[in-house]
Structure formats: structure tokens, C-alpha cells
Phi, psi and omega in degrees: 000137177257127181276123180233168179230153175213154181262129181241131179245127180233153178290146178292135179280356185299320177303321179293316180297319180293319178300318177296323178295322178298316180298317179297319180297317178297321180294332177284327180278317181241107181307132184275071180254351179239148179297322181298320180293319179297317180295320178297317179299316178296320180297314179297320180297314180293323178295320178295318179296316181296319181295316179297322179288319183297318184268007177050049178298323179248127183295154176294157179262121180247130179218151178257125181243151178257143178211157181259132179242130181304133182276142183267131170230137184296324179201177184294324180297315179296317179300315181297317181295314183294316181293321176295320179296322178293323177296321177295321180294323176299322177294318176301314181296319180296316178294323179298322179296332183276331186278130185267337182297122186295315182295319178295319180297321178295322178296319179296321177303315180296317180297319178301313183297316179294319178301315179294322178297322177296316179297317179298320181295315181295323179295323180276339181230082186305331182296341181278356185302316182291337184284349182246022180300309181296322178302315183283323186273338184235304188297307183294313177302325179294319178296320179297320179294318178297317180293323177296320178295318179298318179300318179295320178298320179289315185297321182271000174053047176293138177238175180104168186293325182293315180295317180295320179295321180295316180297318180296318180296318179296319179299320178295319179294325177295321177297319177295319179296322179302314179292321181295320180294322178295322177294325177300315178295316180298321181294325177296316181293318180296321180296320178296318179299320179294317179299319180295319180297315179298314180298321180295319180294318178300317180295318179298316179297318180296315180293326179294316179297327181277359180073027181263000179240141178282139177278136180284000000 
């Protein structure tokens, strides 16, 4: 479900309440024992309500409400990939919150953004789903394992050359992953552009054979 918001404007109920109050006041002054008196009271009450509404004495009530709208997925495979990818991003974010190193945290931020862009692209372009199998099954899980290891090194405050070397190596791998993930996104976009070009050529050839295109 996708959470969305919308603005709703409704008329103020105060004119109705005031109109009802006018009728009650008239009934106290003039006992409602005759039909004519009741009709006069109702008429004055309705006129008061109409006048207040017409001249907008009381402003409309505007409020923003939230509602859930079913999210669209082209098929079950795309849905499974996108939802799994979102769970992975939550893990990335959770590990990022634990890691104190600023440079490493910035790299994770970049990886998160690219990862989300890949998921958004696949959701909008279902044919690209098969192209990120290795990315989803190997690359992202590997990064999560490295970050978990990095988090443990920080949490347990390991010192010494081996610990420092491990942290440095992981940081280097994260930088490489950042570039690799961006290339993954670029390759998806390039593939779509190539597919569009091929489809356009096929269509042009077909129209040309049918005599539907003017010759230059």
C-alpha cells in the first residue's frame, strides 16, 4: 500500500447550528402552538442559515487527510523483487545508523539512493526485472555482510593493524560497490534505450515495406 495525502474542503457547519439556534430562540419567544408560527420560525431560521452561507461569514474547513492506495506491480516477479529490495534497503539504513565513521556512512547513503533508483526503475519497467538477478542475489547481500562485519569491528572497538586493515578494505569495497551499483542503473537505462531504438527501426522497416513512409 502507498500512503498518500489529499486536501479536503468542507463547508462550515456553524450556519446550520446558528439557524437551529434562531428557531429555538423564536420558539421561546413565540410559543409554537400554531402551524403559521412554526412555519414563520422555520422560514426565519432557513433564511438566516442561507444568508450566513451565501456571504461566507464562516470560512470553509480545509484539512489534509492520509489514505492508502494499492501499489501497482506489473506481475508477481516484479513485486517480489521490489519488496525484497526494499527490505534490503531497510537493512542498509539500519546498519548505517549504527556505523559512526562519517565517510563510510556517506558511501552507504549513496548506495542506498542508487539501490532505490534501481528498484523504482524495475517497478516502472518490468522487463528489466531479469537483468538484476545477480545484483539482488549476490551484490547487495554481500554488501550487507560487509557492513555487518564493519559494524561489529566498531562495536567491539577492535584495535591493531588487522582491524584497521579490515575497516579500510571494507571502505574501499563500499566505494567500488557505489560505482558498480551506478553502472548497474546506467546499464538498465542504456538497455531500454537500445530496445527502443531496435523497435523504432523494426517499425520503420515495416511501414516502409507497406508504403506508409515517404522516401527522402
